[in-house]
C-alpha positions in Angstrom: 44.7 4.9 -28.0 47.4 7.6 -27.5 48.2 10.9 -29.2 50.9 13.5 -28.9 49.1 16.8 -28.4 50.5 19.9 -30.0 49.4 23.3 -28.7 50.8 26.6 -30.0 53.7 24.8 -31.8 54.9 23.1 -28.6 55.3 19.3 -28.2 53.8 17.9 -25.0 54.0 14.5 -23.3 52.1 11.6 -24.7 48.6 11.3 -23.1 46.0 8.5 -23.2 42.5 9.3 -24.2 40.2 8.2 -21.4 36.8 6.4 -21.8 35.1 9.6 -20.4 36.7 11.7 -23.2 35.5 9.2 -25.9 32.0 9.2 -24.4 32.0 13.0 -24.4 33.0 13.1 -28.1 30.3 10.6 -29.2 27.6 12.4 -27.2 28.6 15.7 -28.8 28.4 14.1 -32.3 25.1 12.4 -31.5 23.5 15.9 -31.1 24.0 16.4 -34.8 23.0 12.8 -35.7 19.6 12.6 -34.0 16.7 15.0 -34.2 15.1 15.2 -30.8 12.0 17.0 -32.1 11.2 14.5 -34.9 12.6 11.5 -32.9 14.6 10.2 -35.9 18.2 9.9 -37.0 19.3 12.0 -39.9 22.4 12.2 -42.1 25.2 14.5 -40.8 24.8 17.8 -42.7 27.6 19.9 -41.2 31.4 19.6 -41.8 32.2 15.9 -41.4 34.3 15.2 -38.3 36.6 13.1 -40.4 37.9 16.1 -42.3 36.4 19.3 -41.1 38.1 21.3 -38.4 35.2 23.6 -37.7 33.2 21.0 -35.7 36.2 20.2 -33.5 36.7 23.9 -32.8 33.1 24.0 -31.6 33.7 20.9 -29.5 36.8 22.5 -27.8 34.8 25.7 -27.0 31.8 23.9 -25.6 33.7 21.3 -23.5 36.9 23.2 -22.6 38.9 20.3 -24.0 42.7 20.4 -23.7 43.0 18.5 -26.9 44.0 20.3 -30.1 41.8 20.2 -33.2 44.3 18.1 -35.2 44.5 15.5 -32.4 40.7 15.3 -32.1 40.4 14.8 -35.9 42.9 12.0 -35.8 41.3 10.5 -32.7 37.9 10.4 -34.4 39.2 8.2 -37.2 40.4 5.6 -34.6 37.2 5.8 -32.5 35.0 4.7 -35.4 36.5 1.2 -35.3 35.4 0.8 -31.6 32.0 2.4 -31.6 30.3 -1.0 -31.1 32.2 -1.4 -27.8 31.1 1.9 -26.3 28.7 1.8 -23.3 25.7 3.1 -25.3 22.4 1.5 -26.3 21.9 -0.2 -29.6 19.7 2.6 -30.9 22.3 5.3 -30.2 25.0 3.3 -31.9 22.8 2.8 -35.0 22.0 6.6 -35.1 25.8 7.3 -35.2 26.6 4.5 -37.7 23.8 5.8 -40.0 24.4 9.5 -39.6 28.2 9.5 -40.0 28.3 6.7 -42.6 30.5 4.5 -40.5 30.8 0.8 -41.7 29.2 -1.6 -39.2 31.6 -4.2 -37.9 30.6 -7.9 -38.1 30.6 -8.3 -34.3 27.9 -5.7 -34.0 25.6 -6.9 -36.8 24.1 -9.7 -34.7 23.2 -7.3 -31.9 21.8 -4.8 -34.4 19.6 -7.4 -36.1 18.3 -8.6 -32.8 16.9 -5.2 -31.8 16.3 -3.5 -35.1 15.2 -4.0 -38.7 18.3 -2.9 -40.5 19.3 -2.7 -44.2 23.0 -2.7 -45.1 24.7 -2.1 -48.4 27.7 -4.0 -49.8 30.1 -1.8 -47.8 28.2 -2.5 -44.5 26.9 1.0 -44.3 23.4 1.5 -42.8 21.0 2.6 -45.5 17.9 2.5 -43.2 16.8 1.0 -39.9 13.8 0.8 -37.6 14.0 -0.3 -33.9 11.9 -3.3 -33.0 9.3 -3.3 -30.2 9.9 -5.4 -27.1 7.2 -7.9 -28.4 9.0 -8.3 -31.7 12.4 -8.9 -30.0 10.8 -11.6 -27.7 9.0 -13.3 -30.6 12.2 -13.4 -32.8 14.1 -14.9 -29.9 11.5 -17.6 -29.4 11.4 -18.4 -33.2 15.2 -18.8 -33.2 15.0 -21.2 -30.2 12.2 -23.3 -31.8 14.2 -23.6 -35.0 17.2 -24.9 -33.1 15.0 -27.3 -31.1 13.5 -28.7 -34.3 16.9 -29.3 -35.9 18.1 -31.1 -32.7 15.0 -33.3 -32.8 15.5 -34.2 -36.4 19.1 -35.1 -35.8 18.3 -37.2 -32.8 15.7 -39.3 -34.7 18.4 -40.0 -37.3 20.9 -41.1 -34.6 18.3 -43.3 -32.9 17.5 -45.1 -36.2 21.2 -45.7 -36.8 21.7 -46.9 -33.2 18.8 -49.4 -33.5 20.2 -50.8 -36.7 23.6 -51.1 -35.1 22.1 -52.9 -32.1 20.2 -55.4 -34.3 23.5 -56.2 -36.1 25.3 -56.7 -32.8 22.5 -59.1 -31.6 22.7 -61.0 -34.8 26.5 -61.5 -34.5 26.1 -62.5 -30.8 23.6 -65.3 -31.5 25.6 -66.4 -34.5 28.8 -66.8 -32.4 26.8 -68.5 -29.7 25.4 -71.0 -32.2 28.9 -71.7 -33.7 30.3 -72.3 -30.2 27.7 -74.9 -29.3 28.3 -76.7 -32.6 32.0 -76.8 -31.9 31.5 -78.1 -28.3 29.2 -80.9 -29.6 31.7 -81.9 -32.2 34.7 -82.2 -29.9 32.8 -83.8 -27.1 35.3 -82.5 -24.5 34.6 -83.6 -20.9 35.7 -81.4 -18.1 36.5 -82.5 -14.6 34.2 -81.3 -12.0 36.1 -78.9 -9.8 35.2 -78.5 -6.1 33.4 -75.3 -5.3 35.5 -72.6 -3.7 35.3 -72.4 0.1 32.9 -69.8 1.5 34.4 -66.7 2.9 34.4 -66.8 6.7 32.9 -63.8 8.5 35.0 -62.1 11.2 34.0 -62.3 14.8 33.1 -58.6 14.8 30.7 -59.1 11.9 29.1 -62.1 13.7 28.6 -60.1 16.9 26.9 -57.3 14.9 24.7 -59.9 13.1 26.1 -58.8 9.8 25.7 -61.6 7.2 27.4 -60.0 4.2 29.1 -56.8 3.3 26.9 -54.1 1.8 26.6 -54.3 -2.0 27.7 -51.3 -4.1 25.4 -49.4 -6.4 25.8 -50.5 -10.0 28.1 -48.3 -12.1 26.1 -46.4 -14.7 26.9 -44.0 -17.5 25.4 -40.9 -19.0 24.1 -41.7 -22.5 24.2 -39.3 -25.5 20.4 -38.9 -25.1 21.0 -37.8 -21.5 23.5 -35.2 -22.5 21.2 -33.9 -25.3 18.4 -33.4 -22.6 20.9 -31.5 -20.4 22.2 -29.3 -23.2 18.6 -28.6 -24.4 17.7 -27.5 -20.9 20.7 -25.2 -20.8 19.8 -23.7 -24.2 16.3 -22.9 -22.9 17.9 -20.8 -20.2 20.1 -18.8 -22.5 17.5 -16.1 -23.4 15.8 -16.2 -20.0 16.4 -14.3 -16.8 17.6 -17.5 -15.1 21.2 -17.3 -13.8 23.4 -19.6 -15.8 25.6 -21.4 -13.3 25.5 -25.1 -14.3 28.5 -25.8 -12.1 26.3 -25.3 -9.1 24.0 -28.1 -7.8 21.1 -25.6 -7.2 21.0 -24.9 -10.9 19.8 -28.4 -11.7 17.1 -28.5 -9.1 14.5 -27.3 -11.6 15.5 -29.8 -14.2 15.4 -32.8 -11.8 12.2 -31.7 -9.9 11.4 -30.9 -6.3 11.8 -34.5 -5.1 15.3 -35.0 -6.5 18.1 -36.0 -4.2 20.7 -33.5 -3.3 23.5 -35.9 -4.4 22.0 -36.1 -7.9 22.1 -32.3 -8.2 25.8 -32.4 -7.3 26.5 -35.2 -9.7 24.9 -33.3 -12.6 27.0 -30.2 -11.7 30.1 -32.4 -11.7 29.0 -34.1 -15.0 28.6 -30.7 -16.6 32.4 -30.2 -16.5 32.8 -33.4 -18.6 30.0 -32.3 -21.0 31.7 -29.0 -21.6 34.8 -30.7 -22.9 32.8 -32.7 -25.4 30.3 -30.1 -26.6 31.9 -30.2 -30.1 31.1 -33.9 -30.4 27.4 -33.5 -29.7 24.8 -34.1 -32.5 23.9 -30.4 -32.8 24.3 -28.1 -35.7 27.2 -25.6 -35.7 24.9 -22.7 -34.8 23.6 -24.3 -31.7 27.0 -25.3 -30.5 28.3 -21.8 -31.0 25.4 -20.3 -29.0 26.2 -22.7 -26.1 29.9 -22.0 -26.3 29.2 -18.2 -26.3 26.4 -18.1 -23.6 28.1 -20.5 -21.1 31.6 -19.0 -21.6 33.1 -22.4 -22.4 36.6 -22.6 -24.0 36.1 -23.7 -27.6 37.7 -26.9 -28.8 40.7 -26.2 -31.1 39.5 -28.0 -34.3 35.9 -26.7 -33.9 37.2 -23.1 -33.6 39.2 -23.5 -36.8 36.1 -24.6 -38.7 34.1 -21.8 -37.1 36.6 -19.2 -38.1 36.5 -20.4 -41.7 32.8 -19.7 -41.8 32.5 -16.4 -40.0 34.4 -13.8 -38.0 35.0 -14.9 -34.4 36.6 -13.1 -31.5 37.9 -15.1 -28.5 39.5 -14.0 -25.2 42.8 -15.3 -23.7 40.9 -18.3 -22.3 39.7 -19.4 -25.7 36.1 -18.3 -25.0 33.9 -16.6 -27.7 33.2 -13.0 -27.0 31.8 -11.9 -30.4 30.7 -13.7 -33.6 28.1 -13.4 -36.4 25.6 -16.2 -36.1 23.9 -15.5 -39.5 26.9 -16.8 -41.4 26.9 -20.1 -39.6 25.5 -23.2 -41.4 22.7 -25.2 -39.8 24.1 -28.7 -40.6 26.0 -30.6 -37.9 29.8 -30.7 -38.5 30.5 -33.2 -35.7 28.9 -36.5 -34.8 29.9 -38.5 -31.7 32.4 -41.2 -32.7 31.8 -43.3 -29.6 28.6 -43.8 -27.6 27.7 -45.9 -24.6 25.9 -49.2 -25.6 22.3 -49.7 -24.8 23.2 -52.3 -22.1 24.5 -49.5 -19.8 21.9 -47.9 -17.7 21.2 -44.1 -17.8 21.9 -42.0 -14.7 18.8 -40.0 -15.4 16.6 -43.1 -15.6 18.0 -44.7 -12.4 17.6 -41.6 -10.3 
């Protein structure tokens, strides 16, 4: 990001290129890449900025830049690697990638395919492209969501079938053990002494005065099942491409999911449970693509082993917290790589059913 500027044979102090300078350079080049009259992008016909000095002399004259021609030429070659991160719209970036024959990085391809019909060659150079309409962008987003929802449904049906078979086997073993135990007791004919029943617990005088007959009973302890978590993740996925603010750590976020008559305490419990869900997203019965979308959209730190598998399939960029900031979803397989190894048994009640 820095250069040593040489003017009239003198060596000056090292200076950083600012974002404003980079924006000014790209906007200058875009004038040659886009025909305002025809409203189309065209190939760069003048001296290419990668080699030609003439275009940078023109830039210095028009902008009164303090940078030398050689420094600008060197700077351009470095800037091409970060064009996708500049604060421009997708169409302007595609105009520059197409006109200047700059290879499109993997982290920008997903954005480009979302907003444009684009054709790349084997070197990731744009051969042709056409921007999508707003209706086409919305329709493609809905189709992608429906595809994920169908895969989740298919996977859940398979899990439900396996759970039913497992439950039937557990019941068969239970009744078999119970039958064997009765047969053993009948064979041994062991008689047990009748023990006196334990004394009843005496109530304190304060409880008697307040006419309290017994201490209040606690609510039964319940657990969230895999099905409950799937419902919650599916609800979160439906909000990814909407204008809804994604803040599942807040109780207000879950009000729509629970309904208008839901208790406030249940909203807070779901917000608390989301923290535990986030730590186990990699174990959910979703395909890798859906898990990656949720990790990316909700800014959840990616589980270490899942990240290694994801990096083996596509290019992924994560920040210092281990959260995904860029990836290519079109290289990710649609088969689930993780299946939960431990689930609550059917005898435990679901929190969503109780409340």
